[in-house]
C-alpha positions as CSV (number, residue, x, y, z in Angstrom):
1,M,117.2,118.6,153.2
2,T,116.6,120.5,149.1
3,K,118.1,123.3,147.5
4,R,115.2,125.6,146.4
5,W,117.5,126.3,143.5
6,E,120.9,126.7,142.6
7,R,123.3,129.3,141.0
8,R,120.3,131.7,140.4
9,R,122.3,135.0,139.4
10,Y,126.4,135.9,139.0
11,F,128.1,139.0,140.0
12,K,130.8,140.9,140.4
13,F,132.3,143.7,142.4
14,T,135.2,145.5,144.1
15,W,136.4,145.8,147.5
16,A,138.6,147.9,148.3
17,V,140.8,148.0,151.5
18,P,139.7,151.3,153.4
19,P,142.8,154.0,153.6
20,S,142.8,153.4,157.8
21,G,143.1,150.1,157.6
22,K,140.5,149.2,159.6
23,V,137.1,147.5,158.8
24,R,134.3,148.9,160.3
25,L,131.6,146.5,162.5
26,G,128.6,148.0,163.9
27,D,130.8,150.2,166.9
28,M,133.4,147.9,166.3
29,A,136.5,149.0,164.1
30,L,138.6,145.4,163.7
31,D,142.2,145.4,162.0
32,S,141.6,144.0,158.8
33,F,143.9,141.1,156.9
34,P,146.2,142.2,154.6
35,I,145.1,140.9,151.3
36,T,146.1,143.7,149.1
37,D,146.4,147.2,148.9
38,K,144.5,147.4,145.4
39,P,141.0,147.1,144.5
40,L,140.3,143.2,145.2
41,V,137.6,142.0,142.6
42,I,134.7,139.3,144.0
43,Y,133.2,137.1,141.4
44,G,130.2,135.1,142.8
45,Y,126.7,133.4,142.3
46,E,123.8,133.4,144.3
47,S,122.5,130.0,145.7
48,D,120.3,128.6,148.3
49,S,121.2,126.3,151.0
50,E,121.1,122.5,150.9
51,F,119.5,122.7,154.1
52,N,116.0,123.8,155.2
53,D,117.0,125.7,158.4
54,D,119.0,128.5,156.3
55,H,116.4,128.7,154.1
56,G,114.9,131.2,156.6
57,Y,118.4,133.7,156.7
58,I,118.5,133.4,153.2
59,D,114.9,135.1,152.6
60,E,115.5,137.4,155.1
61,C,119.1,138.0,152.6
62,L,116.8,138.9,150.1
63,W,114.1,140.9,151.8
64,H,116.9,143.5,152.6
65,G,118.4,143.6,149.4
66,K,121.3,141.1,149.9
67,V,122.5,138.1,148.3
68,H,123.3,135.0,149.5
69,G,126.1,132.9,147.6
70,Y,129.6,131.7,147.2
71,W,132.3,134.4,146.9
72,F,135.8,134.1,145.0
73,S,138.3,136.4,144.1
74,I,142.4,135.9,143.2
75,K,142.7,136.0,147.2
76,C,140.4,133.0,148.0
77,V,139.8,130.8,144.5
78,D,138.1,128.1,146.5
79,G,135.2,130.5,147.8
80,E,133.5,131.2,150.6
81,W,129.8,131.6,152.0
82,G,128.4,134.9,152.9
83,S,126.4,137.5,151.3
84,N,127.2,141.1,149.8
85,P,124.3,144.1,149.4
86,L,122.9,143.8,146.0
87,A,123.8,147.2,145.5
88,R,127.5,147.4,145.2
89,M,127.6,144.5,142.7
90,T,127.0,144.4,138.9
91,Q,125.3,141.0,137.4
92,I,127.2,139.3,135.0
93,S,126.9,136.7,132.9
94,A,127.4,132.7,133.6
95,E,129.8,132.6,131.0
96,E,132.0,135.8,132.2
97,F,132.1,134.2,135.6
98,E,133.3,130.5,134.0
99,L,135.8,132.6,132.4
100,A,137.4,134.4,135.3
101,K,137.2,130.7,137.6
102,N,139.4,129.4,134.5
103,V,142.1,132.1,135.2
104,G,142.0,132.2,139.3
105,F,139.7,135.2,139.5
106,K,143.1,136.8,138.5
107,V,142.1,140.0,136.8
108,D,143.6,143.3,136.5
109,W,143.2,145.4,139.3
110,T,144.2,148.6,137.6
111,R,140.8,148.5,135.7
112,A,138.4,147.6,138.5
113,P,135.8,150.3,139.2
114,R,136.8,151.4,142.7
115,K,133.6,152.2,145.2
116,E,133.8,153.7,148.2
117,G,133.8,152.2,151.4
118,L,133.4,147.9,152.2
């Protein structure tokens, strides 16, 4: 069990709660949990898994234009694993990520660019 790389790139993006309050996953519409009615700025970093069995999935994410890593926000300061489309994100420096982490990922939501959809 070994990681091939760690914290390769850092990102941020805005997640906006859809006006309907529902999240679409394929043919299903799920009630979104009430995290905020304002755009949520999410920070994260690309990271590999220490488990060899995960490497194929992570490589497939990259092939399909997604970044697999660890994601943080004011509502999830401990972070969680997941993948997000690269097209929705802005690459940032490690220093910007650390600054956001040092303030508990609290950012001025009014200055966050709002993006359509999820």
